[in-house]
C-alpha positions as CSV (number, residue, x, y, z in Angstrom):
1,M,82.5,30.8,78.8
2,D,82.0,34.1,76.9
3,I,79.0,36.0,78.3
4,L,79.5,39.0,76.0
5,R,79.5,36.7,72.9
6,S,76.4,35.0,74.2
7,L,74.6,38.4,74.6
8,R,75.8,39.5,71.2
9,A,74.3,36.4,69.6
10,V,71.0,37.0,71.3
11,S,70.9,40.6,70.2
12,E,71.5,39.5,66.6
13,A,68.4,37.3,66.6
14,S,66.7,37.7,63.3
15,G,64.4,36.0,60.8
16,T,60.6,35.6,60.8
17,G,60.1,33.1,63.7
18,V,59.4,33.8,67.3
19,V,62.8,32.3,68.2
20,D,66.0,32.5,66.2
21,W,67.1,28.9,66.9
22,A,70.6,29.2,65.4
23,K,71.3,32.2,67.6
24,A,69.8,30.5,70.6
25,G,72.2,27.5,70.2
26,E,75.1,29.9,69.6
27,A,74.3,31.9,72.7
28,A,73.8,28.8,74.8
29,K,77.2,27.4,73.8
30,A,78.9,30.8,74.3
31,S,77.7,30.9,77.9
32,T,78.6,27.3,78.7
33,E,82.0,25.7,78.9
34,P,81.9,22.5,76.8
35,G,83.9,20.5,79.4
36,A,86.6,18.0,78.8
37,L,85.8,14.9,76.7
38,D,89.2,13.3,76.8
39,L,87.9,9.8,77.4
40,T,90.4,7.1,78.2
41,P,89.9,3.5,76.9
42,A,88.8,2.6,80.4
43,D,86.1,5.4,80.3
44,R,84.8,4.1,76.9
45,R,84.7,0.5,78.1
46,G,83.1,1.7,81.4
47,Y,80.1,3.4,79.7
48,A,79.6,0.5,77.3
49,T,79.8,-2.1,80.1
50,D,77.5,-0.1,82.4
51,V,74.8,0.2,79.7
52,R,75.0,-3.5,78.8
53,D,74.9,-4.6,82.4
54,A,72.0,-2.3,83.2
55,R,70.1,-3.7,80.3
56,D,70.7,-7.3,81.4
57,R,70.0,-6.7,85.0
58,L,66.8,-4.7,84.3
59,R,65.5,-7.4,82.0
60,E,66.1,-9.9,84.8
61,V,64.6,-7.9,87.6
62,A,61.6,-6.3,85.8
63,G,60.9,-9.3,83.5
64,V,60.8,-6.9,80.5
65,D,62.4,-7.6,77.2
66,F,63.7,-4.4,75.6
67,A,66.6,-3.1,73.5
68,V,68.8,-0.1,74.3
69,P,69.2,2.5,71.5
70,D,71.9,2.1,69.0
71,A,72.7,5.8,69.4
72,I,74.6,5.8,72.7
73,E,76.7,8.9,72.9
74,V,79.1,10.2,75.5
75,Q,78.9,14.0,75.0
76,N,80.3,17.2,76.2
77,R,77.9,20.1,77.1
78,H,77.9,21.6,73.6
79,H,77.1,18.2,72.1
80,W,74.1,18.0,74.4
81,I,72.9,21.5,73.3
82,D,73.1,20.5,69.6
83,A,71.3,17.2,70.3
84,N,68.4,18.9,72.1
85,L,68.0,22.1,70.0
86,E,65.8,20.3,67.5
87,T,63.6,18.9,70.3
88,F,63.0,22.4,71.7
89,R,62.2,23.7,68.2
90,N,59.7,20.9,67.6
91,V,57.9,21.6,70.8
92,M,57.7,25.3,70.1
93,E,56.8,25.1,66.4
94,P,53.0,25.1,66.8
95,I,53.1,28.0,69.2
96,E,55.4,29.9,66.9
97,A,53.1,29.4,64.0
98,A,50.1,30.8,65.9
99,A,52.0,33.7,67.7
100,T,51.4,37.3,66.6
101,P,53.6,39.4,68.9
102,A,53.0,43.1,69.0
103,M,56.7,43.9,68.7
104,P,58.1,40.9,66.8
105,D,61.8,42.0,66.7
106,L,62.0,42.7,70.4
107,S,59.9,39.6,71.2
108,R,62.3,37.4,69.1
109,V,65.3,38.7,71.0
110,V,63.7,38.0,74.4
111,N,62.5,34.6,73.3
112,T,65.9,33.7,71.8
113,G,67.6,34.7,75.1
114,S,65.1,32.6,77.1
115,M,65.8,29.5,75.1
116,A,69.5,30.1,75.2
117,F,69.4,30.4,79.0
118,A,67.3,27.2,79.3
119,L,69.6,25.2,77.0
120,G,72.7,26.4,78.7
121,F,71.5,25.8,82.2
122,L,70.3,22.3,81.4
123,A,73.5,21.5,79.5
124,R,75.5,22.4,82.7
125,N,73.3,20.1,84.9
126,V,72.1,17.1,82.9
127,L,74.0,13.9,83.7
128,G,72.3,11.5,81.3
129,Q,69.3,11.4,79.0
130,Y,67.1,8.8,77.4
131,D,65.6,10.6,74.4
132,P,62.4,9.0,73.0
133,L,62.4,11.6,70.2
134,L,58.9,12.9,70.9
135,L,57.5,15.1,68.1
136,A,60.6,14.2,65.9
137,D,60.5,14.8,62.2
138,E,61.4,11.2,61.7
139,P,59.2,9.2,64.2
140,D,60.8,5.9,63.2
141,A,64.3,7.1,64.0
142,D,66.1,5.2,66.8
143,H,65.8,6.6,70.2
144,G,68.9,8.2,71.8
145,L,70.9,7.6,75.0
146,Y,73.3,10.4,76.0
147,F,75.7,10.8,78.9
148,V,77.2,14.3,79.5
149,H,80.6,13.2,80.6
150,P,82.0,16.5,82.1
151,N,78.9,16.7,84.3
152,V,79.1,13.1,85.5
153,V,82.7,13.6,86.5
154,A,82.1,17.0,88.1
155,V,79.0,15.8,90.1
156,A,80.7,12.6,91.3
157,A,83.5,14.8,92.7
158,A,81.1,17.3,94.2
159,L,79.2,14.5,95.9
160,D,82.4,12.8,97.0
161,V,81.5,9.5,95.4
162,A,83.7,7.3,93.2
163,Y,83.2,8.3,89.6
164,P,82.9,4.7,88.1
165,R,80.2,3.8,90.6
166,F,78.3,7.1,90.1
167,R,78.6,6.7,86.3
168,R,77.1,3.2,86.6
169,W,74.2,4.4,88.7
170,I,73.4,7.1,86.2
171,A,73.5,4.5,83.4
172,F,71.0,2.3,85.3
173,H,68.7,5.3,85.6
174,E,68.7,6.1,81.9
175,V,68.5,2.5,80.7
176,T,65.5,2.2,83.0
177,H,63.7,4.7,80.8
178,A,64.6,2.6,77.8
179,A,63.0,-0.3,79.6
180,E,59.8,1.7,80.2
181,F,59.4,2.7,76.5
182,G,60.4,-0.8,75.4
183,A,57.7,-2.4,77.7
184,A,55.1,0.1,76.5
185,P,55.2,0.6,72.7
186,W,52.2,2.9,73.1
187,L,53.9,5.3,75.5
188,S,55.6,7.6,72.9
189,E,52.4,8.1,71.0
190,Y,50.4,8.7,74.2
191,L,52.8,11.4,75.4
192,E,53.1,13.0,72.0
193,S,49.3,13.3,71.7
194,R,49.1,15.1,75.1
195,V,51.9,17.4,74.2
196,E,50.3,18.2,70.8
197,R,46.9,18.8,72.4
198,G,48.3,21.1,75.0
199,I,50.5,23.0,72.6
200,D,47.6,23.4,70.1
201,G,45.5,24.8,72.9
202,L,48.1,27.3,73.8
203,G,48.8,28.2,70.2
204,A,45.1,28.9,69.8
205,G,45.1,31.2,72.8
206,G,43.4,28.8,75.1
207,L,44.4,25.9,77.3
208,D,43.6,22.2,77.4
209,P,43.9,21.4,81.1
210,D,43.0,17.8,80.6
211,A,45.9,17.2,78.2
212,F,48.4,18.8,80.5
213,A,47.1,17.0,83.5
214,E,47.3,13.6,81.7
215,L,50.8,14.5,80.6
216,Q,51.9,15.4,84.1
217,T,50.5,12.2,85.6
218,A,52.1,10.0,82.9
219,M,55.5,11.6,83.4
220,T,55.1,11.2,87.2
221,A,54.6,7.5,86.5
222,V,57.6,7.4,84.2
223,E,59.9,9.1,86.7
224,G,58.6,7.2,89.7
225,Y,58.9,3.7,88.1
226,A,62.5,4.6,87.0
227,E,63.3,5.5,90.6
228,L,61.9,2.2,91.9
229,L,63.4,0.0,89.3
230,M,66.9,1.5,89.2
231,D,67.2,1.1,93.0
232,R,66.0,-2.5,93.0
233,A,68.1,-3.5,90.0
234,F,71.3,-1.6,90.8
235,D,74.0,-4.1,91.6
236,D,75.8,-2.1,94.3
237,E,75.0,-0.1,97.4
238,Y,73.0,3.0,96.5
239,A,71.5,4.5,99.7
240,D,74.3,7.2,99.9
241,L,73.9,7.9,96.1
242,R,70.1,8.3,96.5
243,R,70.5,10.7,99.5
244,K,73.2,12.8,97.9
245,I,71.5,13.1,94.5
246,D,68.2,14.1,96.2
247,E,70.0,16.8,98.2
248,R,71.5,18.0,94.9
249,R,68.1,18.3,93.3
250,G,67.0,20.7,96.0
251,G,70.3,22.5,96.6
252,G,72.5,25.1,94.9
253,G,72.8,28.8,95.3
254,P,70.0,31.4,95.0
255,V,70.6,31.8,91.2
256,T,70.5,28.0,90.7
257,R,67.3,27.6,92.7
258,L,65.7,30.5,90.8
259,A,66.6,28.9,87.5
260,R,65.2,25.6,88.6
261,R,61.9,27.2,89.5
262,L,61.8,29.1,86.2
263,L,62.4,25.9,84.3
264,G,60.0,23.8,86.3
265,L,62.6,21.6,87.7
266,G,61.0,21.8,91.2
267,L,58.0,20.2,89.5
268,K,60.1,17.5,88.1
269,R,61.5,16.8,91.6
270,R,57.9,16.4,92.9
271,Q,57.3,14.0,90.0
272,Y,60.2,11.8,91.3
273,E,58.9,11.9,94.8
274,R,55.2,11.2,94.2
275,G,55.9,8.6,91.5
276,A,58.5,6.8,93.6
277,A,56.2,6.7,96.6
278,F,53.3,5.2,94.5
279,F,55.4,2.5,93.0
280,E,57.1,1.6,96.3
281,R,53.7,1.0,97.9
282,V,52.5,-1.0,94.9
283,A,55.7,-3.1,94.8
284,D,55.6,-3.7,98.6
285,E,51.9,-4.8,98.4
286,R,52.0,-6.9,95.3
287,G,55.6,-7.2,94.0
288,L,57.6,-5.6,91.2
289,A,55.7,-7.5,88.5
290,A,52.5,-5.9,89.7
291,A,54.1,-2.4,89.4
292,S,55.2,-3.2,85.9
293,T,51.7,-3.8,84.7
294,V,51.3,0.0,84.5
295,W,53.0,-0.4,81.1
296,E,50.6,-3.0,79.7
297,R,48.1,-0.5,78.3
298,P,47.3,3.2,78.7
299,E,44.3,2.4,80.9
300,H,46.6,1.0,83.5
301,L,48.3,4.4,84.1
302,P,47.3,5.7,87.5
303,T,45.2,8.8,87.7
304,D,46.4,11.9,89.5
305,R,44.4,10.9,92.5
306,E,45.6,7.3,92.4
307,I,49.3,8.5,92.4
308,D,48.6,9.6,96.0
309,D,46.3,6.6,96.7
310,P,48.0,3.5,95.4
311,V,45.4,1.3,97.1
312,A,42.7,2.7,94.8
313,W,44.9,1.9,91.8
314,L,45.4,-1.7,93.1
315,A,41.6,-2.1,93.5
316,R,40.9,-0.8,90.0
317,V,43.6,-2.6,88.0
318,D,44.0,-5.6,90.3
319,P,47.5,-6.6,88.9
């Protein structure tokens, strides 16, 4: 980690955009140790086996036929930053195009520093990621599945759980997201349209609350279903893993908690909790197959009110 080099990269931000993305990536990597990626043959076999077994088990339990992405990467933290830099850029592009800052040079430095901070913090904390490539320049490109190996190893040690078992649980979680997008071919376009509407409104100086509300509700369903399905499909004991990872989501020192608030990660935790409670109730009432009907068509997504009132969703959809 080289904080001075990170600050220097931010201070050198230039160009015509609101963010100097090259410097943001450079600064993020300078402030973040890449972590060891000295995978043993057993590690490589383990990741491949975990993903394959998760796919097969999820197909069986959920009754959903889906494929895992061809692009399955075991990364260090710098690899993760490189893989996600373009995603951040795509999301910000419409806002950048519409922005007219009063002090563009100063604004560019501040924005570049903010993006570097976000990328670095996430790279140090993300364990795995299913990437549906929303807003990608090549929409037909294969989705990605990433595991940040140094973080998986470090968190397993911090939580005092066996690394192979923890790695397998994370694989089940990320492959569950692949199952969701595989079961719902319309989901990527649905999410993209809400992101684009919301960003267009911000870029025009306004706000499209309906787009953001629909996006928030859909992501609550995505995260909640993943929580339910991974627990019911995982082929080992998981109660201790669930408890410890939930504690980790809300823990950390003051700086970490502040960073989570600034990046909206507290909101993401709330998504997990609300979504999981919704799907647990639906599955308990009608079974897992009924919960999976959420992905049959966009109209089956729960509304924000129904997330907290699963009985109302059951009455409307009648799965």
